[in-house]
N, C-alpha and C positions, 0 to 999 in steps of 0.2 A: 504494500500500500504506500503510495506516494504521500508524504506529509511535509508540510512546511514546518518551520521552527517557531512560528509566532502564534500567540493566542492569549486570550484573557477570559477569566471566569470569576464570578463572585457568587457565593451561596451562603445562606444562613440555615442553621439546624438547631433544634431544641430537643432536649430530653428532660427527664424529671430533675436531673441534677445540673445540667449544663446548657448554656446557650453558646453556640460556636458559630463564628463568622470567618469564612475562608476566602482569601483573595489569591488567585494564582495568575501570574503573567509569565509567558515564555518568550524568549528572544533568541536571536541568532548567536551561536557560539560554536567554536570548532569542536568542543568536547562537551561532556555533561558537567554543568556548573550549578550548584545548589546554594540557595540563599533563603534562610528562614528568619523572619522577623516576628517577634511576639514573645509570649511567656516561655520560660525555660521548660522544656519538655523531657529533658534527660534522654533515656533510652528510647522513648517514644519517637523522638526526632529521627533516630537511626532507622526505625521501622517505617516511618513516613518516607524517608529518603530511598530506602530499598524498594518500597512499593512504587515510588515514582520512577526509579531507574528501570523497572521491569516494563514500563510502558513508554518512557521517553528516553531514548538512547543518546540523543545529542541536542544541545541547546542550553541556554541559561534559564533556570527555573527560579523565579522569585515568588516566595510565599509569604503572605502576611496573615497571621492567625490571631483572632481575638476570642478569648474564652472567659465567659462569665459564669461563676458558680452560683446556682440558684438556691440550692438547699442550705439551710443553716448548718447542717451536719458537715458541709464541705469546708467549714472554716474552724480554725482554732483561735479561741479568745483566752488570753492568759494575762493575769494581774500578778506582778511580782510583789507579793504581800510583804515578804521579808524586807525588800528594799524600801517599800512604802512606809512600813513601821519605823525603820531606821531613820528615814528622812524626817518623819514627823517628830521623832524623839530628838533628833539633833536640832531641828528648827525651834522646838519648844525650849530646849536648853539655851540656844542662842538668844531667844527672846527674853528669857529670864535674866541672863547675864547683862543684857543691855537695858533691862527694865522697860521693855516694850511689850505692848499687848500682842498676843499671838492670835492672828486671825487668818486662817487659810482654809479655803473651801475645797471640797472634794473635786469640784470641776477644775480648780487650779492645779491640784495635785496630779490629776489624771493627764494633764497636758505636759507634765514633765517626763521626758524620755529617760529611761526605758521602763516606765511603770507598766504600760500596757503594750502588748504585742498581739497583732492580728495576722495570722498566717493561713494560707491555703493548706488543706490537708493533701496528702499524696493522692494522685489520681488512682481510682480503683481500676480493676481489670475491665469492668463494664464501661467506665469512662473512656479508657484507652481504646476499647473496641469501637465505641461510638465515634470517637474522633477519627479513627482509621477509616471507618465506613464513610463518614462525612467527607474526608479528604479524597477517598477513592471516587465518590460521586462527582465532586468538583473536578477532579482530574479527567474524568470521562468527558466532561464538557469541553475541556481543553483539547483532548484527542479528537473530538468531532470537528472542532474548528480547524485544527491543523490538517486533518484529512480533507476537509472541504476546500481549504486554500491550496492544498497540495494538488487536488484535482484540477483546479483552475490553472495553476502553474503548469501542470502537465499538458493541458490543452494549448496553452501559449507556446510551450516548447515544441509541440507537434507542428504548430503553424510555422515556427522558425525553421524546423527541419524540412518542411515542404518547400519553403522558399529557397533554401539552400540546394535542395535536389533539382529544382527548376533551373537555377543558375548553373549548376554543374552540367545539366543536360545541354544548355546553350553553349557552354564552354567546350564540351566535347564535340559538338557540331562544328563550332568555329575552328577547333584545332584540326579537324579532319580536312578542312579546306586549306590549311596553311602550306602544304607542299606545293600546290599549284600557285599560290600567291607568292611564295618565296622564289619559285622558278621565274615567274613573270618579273619580279623585282630584279633578280639577277640579270636576266636578259636585257631589261631596260637599262640597267646600270652599265652593262658592257657596251651597249649601243651608244650610250652617252659618252663613254670613254673611247669610242671608235675601236673597240676591241671585240671582234667577232670570231676570233679563232678558237674559242673554247668549244671542245667537242661535246656531243650530247652526253657521252659517258662521264666526262669531267663535270659537266653541269649537274648531272644527277648525283654525283659524289658530293658536290658542294651543297646541294639541297639537302642530301641525307645528313651531312655534317651539321648543318644549321638546325635541322629538325631534331637531331639528337641533343644539341645544345639547349634547345628550347622545349624539349619534351616534358610535358606535364602529366603524362598518363599515370605515372607512379603516384603523384600527389593526388590526382583525381580518385584513383583506386583506394588510397588510404583514407581520403575524406569519406568515401562511400562506406568503407569498413567502419569508421568511427560513427557515422550517422546510424548505421545498423545497430551498433552496440548501444548507442543512446536510446534508440527506439525500443530495444529489448528491455532496458532498465526501466523504461516508462510503462511497460506492460502492467496492467492492473493486477495481474497474477503474481507479480514479484512481491514476496513477503519479507523484505529486509530493507534496512536503510540504504538509500542510493545516492544521497547528497554528495558524499566524498568521491564516489566513483564517477558521478556525472561531472563534478568539478574537474577531475583529472582528464576526462574525455574532452571537456570544453577547452582545456589547455592544449590538448593534442590537436583538436580541430583548428585552433588558432594558429598553431605552429605550421600545420600543413597549408593553411590558407595564405599565410605570409610567404611561404616558399613558392606557392603557385603564383602569387602576385609578382614575386621577384623574377620569375622565369618567363612570365607572359610578355609577349611583344605586341600582340594585337590589341589596339585600344578598346575594342568591344569586350575582349576577354578580361582586360584589366578592370573595365567597368563592372563586370559581373563578379570579379574577385573582391572588389570593394563592397559590393552588396552582400557577398557571403561573409566578409569580415564583420560587417555591421550586425548581421544576424547572429553570428557567433558571440559577439560581445554582449548582445542581449541575453543569449543563453547563459553565458558566464555569470552575469549579474543575477539571473533568476535561480540558477541551481545553488547558489550560495545561501539561499533561504530554505533549502530542503534538508530534512533530517538525514 
């Protein structure tokens, strides 16, 4: 399945104990890159990461998670009574020494750190399973987006391949006409130089030499081979990431197109070489967004 590397999803989930909001954004990256923002999840983060890597093999994955604990049992409320009693005793003693009235409300005492601590309890197994299921559902939304965009990119790539094939067909047709054109140019040049003594065999040898020098058959065949390989990777039945392979083939296509352009002598062939190079550049840009 052809997939892009970009996507965004946002979902909220509720259980009896938790309210969870998950944001996932995926971006282009050469490798798998994981970023989680939110509360510390300990070992649960590793489980989320592994679950993600099973479905996303390449790209930057940015997750933001918000977790609200709904049940009072999910919180720990602690008063440091020993410290509180000590502080009250010391303050009373200080007030007596200074002959000042002691007037301290409970509200004022409770504001003094660290008299009170409020902490979240450890996530239960049920909580962890709930978060994992919520994350997986959000991740499925991302996968659908990546597959949808991948299908659109695949259609665009097929259009580029079709235009390249058309230009290659024109180049092949023009190249077949080159021997006669070269012969006519040589004969005209000899006449212009008042040199008509070149035999037919010698003329054929010169034409053959020039054709060998400007021969582009090998480049055309290699381009056709690379185009076939690209089309095979774009087949919907391919069940593996193809982005890196397509990127490599795009570079090979570019190299062959440059060589073809350098060897071409006919202006019409050069024109189609430039068209091919433009199509390949579009391919290179698009495949870099594929997983």
